[in-house]
C-alpha positions in Angstrom: 0.0 0.0 0.0 1.4 3.5 -0.8 0.2 7.1 0.1 0.5 10.0 -1.8 1.9 13.0 0.1 -1.5 14.4 0.5 -2.9 11.3 1.6 0.0 10.9 4.2 -0.4 14.4 5.6 -4.3 13.8 5.7 -3.7 10.5 7.8 -1.4 12.2 10.0 -3.6 15.3 10.5 -6.8 13.2 11.2 -6.0 9.6 12.3 -2.5 9.8 13.7 -2.9 13.0 15.8 -6.7 12.5 16.4 -5.9 8.9 18.2 -3.4 10.6 20.4 -5.7 13.4 21.1 -8.5 10.9 22.1 -6.3 8.8 24.3 -5.0 12.1 26.0 -8.5 13.5 26.6 -9.4 9.8 28.0 -6.6 10.0 30.4 -7.1 13.7 31.4 -10.8 13.4 31.9 -10.2 10.4 34.1 -7.5 12.1 36.1 -9.6 15.3 36.4 -12.6 13.4 37.5 -11.0 11.2 40.0 -8.8 13.9 41.6 -10.8 14.6 44.8 -9.5 14.8 48.2 -11.8 12.4 49.6 -10.5 9.7 47.0 -6.8 10.5 47.1 -4.0 10.1 49.6 -0.9 12.4 49.5 1.0 9.6 47.9 -1.8 9.0 45.4 -1.9 12.8 44.5 2.0 12.7 44.1 1.6 9.7 41.7 -1.3 11.2 39.8 -0.5 14.7 39.3 2.5 14.2 36.9 0.4 12.1 34.8 -2.4 14.8 34.6 -0.1 17.6 33.9 1.5 15.5 31.1 -1.9 14.1 29.6 -3.3 17.7 29.6 0.1 19.2 28.0 0.1 16.3 25.5 -3.6 17.1 24.6 -3.1 20.8 24.2 0.2 20.3 22.1 -1.6 17.4 19.7 -4.6 20.0 19.2 -2.3 22.7 18.2 -0.3 20.3 15.8 -3.7 19.1 14.4 -5.1 22.5 13.7 -1.8 23.8 12.3 -1.2 20.9 10.1 -4.9 21.1 8.9 -4.8 24.9 8.2 -1.4 25.2 6.6 -0.8 22.0 5.1 -4.1 20.2 4.3 -6.4 23.1 3.9 -4.6 24.8 1.0 -5.0 21.6 -1.2 -8.7 21.8 -0.5 -9.1 25.5 -1.3 -6.8 25.3 -4.5 -8.5 27.7 -7.0 -8.6 25.1 -9.8 -12.0 24.0 -11.0 -11.0 20.2 -10.0 -10.1 21.1 -6.4 -12.4 19.8 -3.7 -13.8 23.1 -2.6 -14.6 24.0 -6.3 -16.3 20.6 -6.9 -18.4 21.0 -3.7 -19.4 24.7 -4.6 -20.3 23.6 -8.1 -22.8 21.0 -6.9 -25.9 22.5 -5.1 -26.4 19.3 -3.3 -23.0 19.2 -1.8 -22.3 23.0 -1.4 -23.6 22.8 2.3 -20.6 20.7 2.9 -18.4 23.7 2.3 -20.5 26.5 3.6 -21.3 24.7 7.0 -18.6 21.9 7.2 -15.5 23.6 6.3 -16.5 26.9 8.1 -16.5 24.8 11.3 -13.2 23.1 10.6 -11.8 26.5 9.5 -12.9 28.5 12.5 -14.4 26.7 15.4 -11.9 23.9 15.5 -9.4 26.4 16.7 -11.3 26.5 20.0 -10.0 22.9 20.8 -6.3 23.9 21.3 -7.1 27.0 23.0 -9.4 25.4 25.5 -6.9 22.6 26.0 -4.2 24.8 26.6 -6.0 26.6 29.1 -6.9 23.4 31.0 -3.2 22.3 30.9 -2.1 25.7 32.3 -4.7 25.7 35.1 -3.9 22.0 36.0 0.0 23.1 36.0 -0.5 26.4 38.1 -2.9 24.8 40.7 -0.9 21.5 41.1 -1.9 19.4 44.1 -4.3 22.2 45.2 -6.8 20.8 42.5 -7.8 18.0 44.9 -9.2 20.7 47.2 -10.5 23.0 44.6 -13.9 21.1 43.4 -15.2 24.1 41.6 -12.0 24.7 39.6 -11.9 21.1 38.9 -15.4 21.2 37.5 -14.6 24.1 35.3 -11.8 22.4 34.0 -13.8 19.4 33.4 -16.3 21.7 31.1 -13.4 23.4 29.3 -11.8 19.9 28.8 -15.3 18.5 27.2 -15.8 21.6 25.1 -12.2 21.3 23.9 -13.0 17.6 23.0 -16.5 18.5 21.5 -15.0 21.1 19.1 -12.3 18.7 17.9 -14.7 15.7 17.6 -17.1 17.7 15.3 -14.3 19.2 13.4 -12.8 15.5 12.9 -16.3 14.3 12.0 -16.7 16.9 9.3 -13.2 16.1 8.2 -13.8 12.6 7.7 -17.1 13.3 5.8 -15.6 16.0 3.8 -12.8 14.0 2.8 -15.3 11.1 1.7 -17.4 13.6 -0.2 -14.5 15.6 -1.8 -11.1 14.0 -1.0 -7.9 16.1 -1.3 -6.1 13.6 -4.0 
């Protein structure tokens, strides 16, 4: 099996970094959820906190890599001005134009929320450190931001997969 350069970057952007993002999200969510004073001993906190810090940092880094590669490597192929580009093909077909006007708009703009929110979560996790076990409201706010980061990335990923099926960047 061989991949073209475009297929390679699309796979790295979507499946490679997407899989790492999912793993980091699952670990970070579990870590934040279980980081409660009544559930964690001092020793347990020392053991869990570095993993939570690394997990949230990895999620933020992977989210940034994903949107940067998507925006500056994959997306230019999509928006190529030629009449055979995926964007041109979608806009030329009234039945498929919504894939561009809604799907790509989400990917172009709203997907950037994922790395911004994930970075905010990583920063607060590192800033509060062990105090997070005592700060229920901060932890709950982080859980909300973390889930919102995941939701933005998940919707962008779904649109990306569907768009690549409807109009692939060959």
